[in-house]
C-alpha positions as CSV (number, residue, x, y, z in Angstrom):
1,M,104.6,52.9,284.4
2,T,101.6,50.4,284.7
3,A,99.4,53.1,282.8
4,K,101.8,52.9,279.9
5,L,102.1,49.2,280.2
6,I,99.3,47.7,278.2
7,P,99.0,50.5,275.8
8,A,102.5,50.2,275.0
9,I,102.2,46.2,274.4
10,L,99.1,46.6,272.4
11,A,100.4,49.5,270.3
12,I,103.4,47.5,269.4
13,A,101.5,44.4,268.8
14,A,98.7,46.1,266.9
15,L,100.4,48.0,264.2
16,P,98.8,48.0,261.9
17,V,95.4,47.7,263.6
18,C,92.7,46.2,261.5
19,A,89.8,44.0,262.7
20,H,88.4,41.1,260.8
21,A,85.9,38.4,261.4
22,Q,86.7,35.5,263.6
23,D,85.7,33.5,266.5
24,A,85.0,36.3,269.0
25,S,85.9,34.0,272.0
26,A,89.3,32.7,270.5
27,P,91.6,35.7,271.4
28,V,90.0,36.0,274.6
29,A,90.4,32.5,275.6
30,A,94.2,32.8,274.2
31,A,94.7,35.6,276.4
32,Q,93.2,33.8,279.6
33,R,95.6,30.5,279.0
34,V,98.6,32.9,278.7
35,V,97.6,34.8,281.7
36,K,97.3,31.4,283.7
37,A,100.7,30.0,282.1
38,I,102.4,33.1,283.1
39,S,101.0,33.9,286.5
40,S,101.9,30.7,287.7
41,D,105.5,31.0,287.4
42,P,107.5,33.8,288.7
43,A,110.3,33.5,286.6
44,K,107.7,34.1,283.4
45,I,106.4,37.1,285.4
46,A,109.5,38.6,285.5
47,I,109.9,37.9,281.8
48,Y,106.7,39.5,281.0
49,C,107.5,42.7,283.0
50,D,110.9,43.1,281.3
51,I,108.7,42.7,278.1
52,G,106.5,45.8,279.2
53,K,109.5,47.8,280.1
54,L,111.1,47.3,276.9
55,G,107.7,48.3,275.0
56,V,107.8,51.4,276.8
57,Q,111.6,52.0,275.7
58,I,110.9,51.0,272.3
59,E,107.8,53.7,272.4
60,D,110.3,56.4,273.6
61,A,113.1,55.5,271.0
62,N,110.2,55.6,268.4
63,E,109.1,59.2,269.7
64,A,112.8,60.3,269.6
65,K,113.0,58.8,266.0
66,D,115.8,56.5,267.1
67,R,115.5,53.8,264.6
68,K,118.4,51.8,265.7
69,T,117.5,51.6,269.3
70,A,114.1,50.8,268.4
71,E,115.0,47.8,266.4
72,M,117.8,46.6,268.8
73,L,115.1,46.5,271.7
74,T,112.3,45.1,269.6
75,L,114.8,42.1,268.9
76,K,115.5,41.8,272.6
77,M,111.9,42.0,273.1
78,K,111.1,38.9,270.7
79,E,113.8,36.7,272.4
80,L,112.1,37.4,275.7
81,E,108.7,36.4,274.0
82,K,110.0,33.2,272.9
83,Q,110.8,32.3,276.6
84,L,107.0,32.8,277.4
85,G,106.4,30.2,275.0
86,P,104.5,29.8,271.5
87,E,101.0,30.5,272.8
88,Y,102.3,33.9,274.1
89,V,104.0,34.7,270.8
90,S,100.6,33.6,268.9
91,L,98.6,36.1,271.0
92,M,100.8,38.8,270.3
93,N,100.7,38.3,266.8
94,G,97.1,38.0,266.9
95,L,96.6,41.4,268.5
96,Q,97.7,42.6,265.4
97,D,94.3,41.8,264.1
98,I,92.3,43.2,267.0
99,D,91.3,47.0,267.6
100,P,92.0,47.5,271.1
101,E,88.7,49.8,271.2
102,T,86.5,46.7,270.2
103,D,85.1,44.4,273.0
104,D,87.6,41.9,272.5
105,G,90.5,44.4,272.7
106,V,88.9,45.6,275.8
107,E,88.4,42.2,277.3
108,I,91.9,41.1,276.3
109,E,93.3,44.2,278.4
110,A,91.4,43.5,281.2
111,T,92.4,39.8,281.2
112,L,96.1,40.9,281.1
113,R,95.6,43.6,283.8
114,P,96.4,41.3,286.9
115,L,99.8,40.4,284.9
116,D,100.6,44.3,284.9
117,R,99.6,44.7,288.4
118,S,102.3,42.1,289.2
119,C,104.7,44.3,287.4
120,A,103.9,47.2,289.5
121,K,105.0,45.4,292.6
122,E,108.4,45.0,291.1
């Protein structure tokens, strides 16, 4: 599941993907702050992992063209995201403007990887 976790989160957060000019270090620094805040709190790690699981379920529902389930799961995901704080929500919203193939996208994925490894242990 770990292999699907990051792409699922990025796919959901990055629709549509369109890169635009901005301070290149800002999104990466935001990701680092979010990882630091989440990784220091076991309850937040569990919520982060639950969000990842929901991301996979949303992706599966979309592939099955089950719009109702995808919408229900997305609402559930948004509620969990709020529990991780405004900085996490802002980061996820900001990922909509970052191409996962760019240097920033790759670096953000690498920054989130330790959290994803925590989820693999559950």
